[in-house]
N, C-alpha and C positions, 0 to 999 in steps of 0.2 A: 947566834947565827953564824954561818960560815960564809966565806967567798966563793961564789960560783964563776962561771965563765965570764970573762972581760969584767971582772969586778963586780958583777951584779950579786945582791944579797940573796942567799938561797937559805929558807926555813927549813929545818928538819920536819919530816912529816910527809903527809900525801903529796905526791908528785903532781896532782892534778889541780893544784891551788897555786894561786899568784897573789902576791902581797900587794894590797892598794891602801889608800887613805881616804877616809869620808872627808867631806868639807870641813868638818871641826878638827880635822887632823887625827883622829881616832884610826889607827891601823886595823886591818881586817884581811882575811884571806877569803878568796873567791873561786870556785871551782871553774877554771878556764873552759871546760869542755860545754859548760850551759850558756856560754856567751853567744848571743845572736847578732848584735850589732853594738858598735861604739860610735858615738855622734859627740859633736861639740855643738853647745846651744846658747852660750858660750861655754858654760861648764860640761866638762865631760860626762855623758851619760851612757851607761852600760845597760842594753836591754838584754834580759836573760830569756832563754827559751820559754821559761813560764810566763813571760810577761811581766815580771818583776823589773823595775827600773832602779839603777843604783847610780848615784852621782859621786863622782871621785875628785880629788885635787889632780890627780896625774893628767897629763895632756892625752888627747887621743892617740898621738904617735907614741908615747910612753907605754899605753895599755897595749897598742898593737905590737910593740917591741916584746913585751912581757908574754904576751900570748904567743908570739912567733918562736920565742926561746923556749916556752914550755913545750910547744909542739915538736920543736927539734930535739929536745931532751926525751921525749917519749917516742920519738921516732915516727910521728905522723906524717911529718914533711920528707920521710926518705924515699917516697915515691916520687920519680921526677914528673909524672903527669900531675900530682897534686901540687907541685910546686910551680907549675906553669910551664915547664920545659917541655919540649917536643921529643927530643933524642934521649933515649935512657943511656947513650954511650958515656 
């Protein structure tokens, strides 16, 4: 693995994946484009667009940060309107 922005770990391979850990500690990658919701029950539960639910060790904020970083890397958030900004200046 190599270091990415701000010291985050970046795994070589498809850029649509984020690295997470299951409750048993086993690492896996998840396609961030299929995440519909991230909630804490108190365990962090990710619901995919397929309806599949995945419970992970990372906090809701950590998952949100990984998804945001991924979106920025592939420039989904390059449009100011998608970022919630009113002006494009």
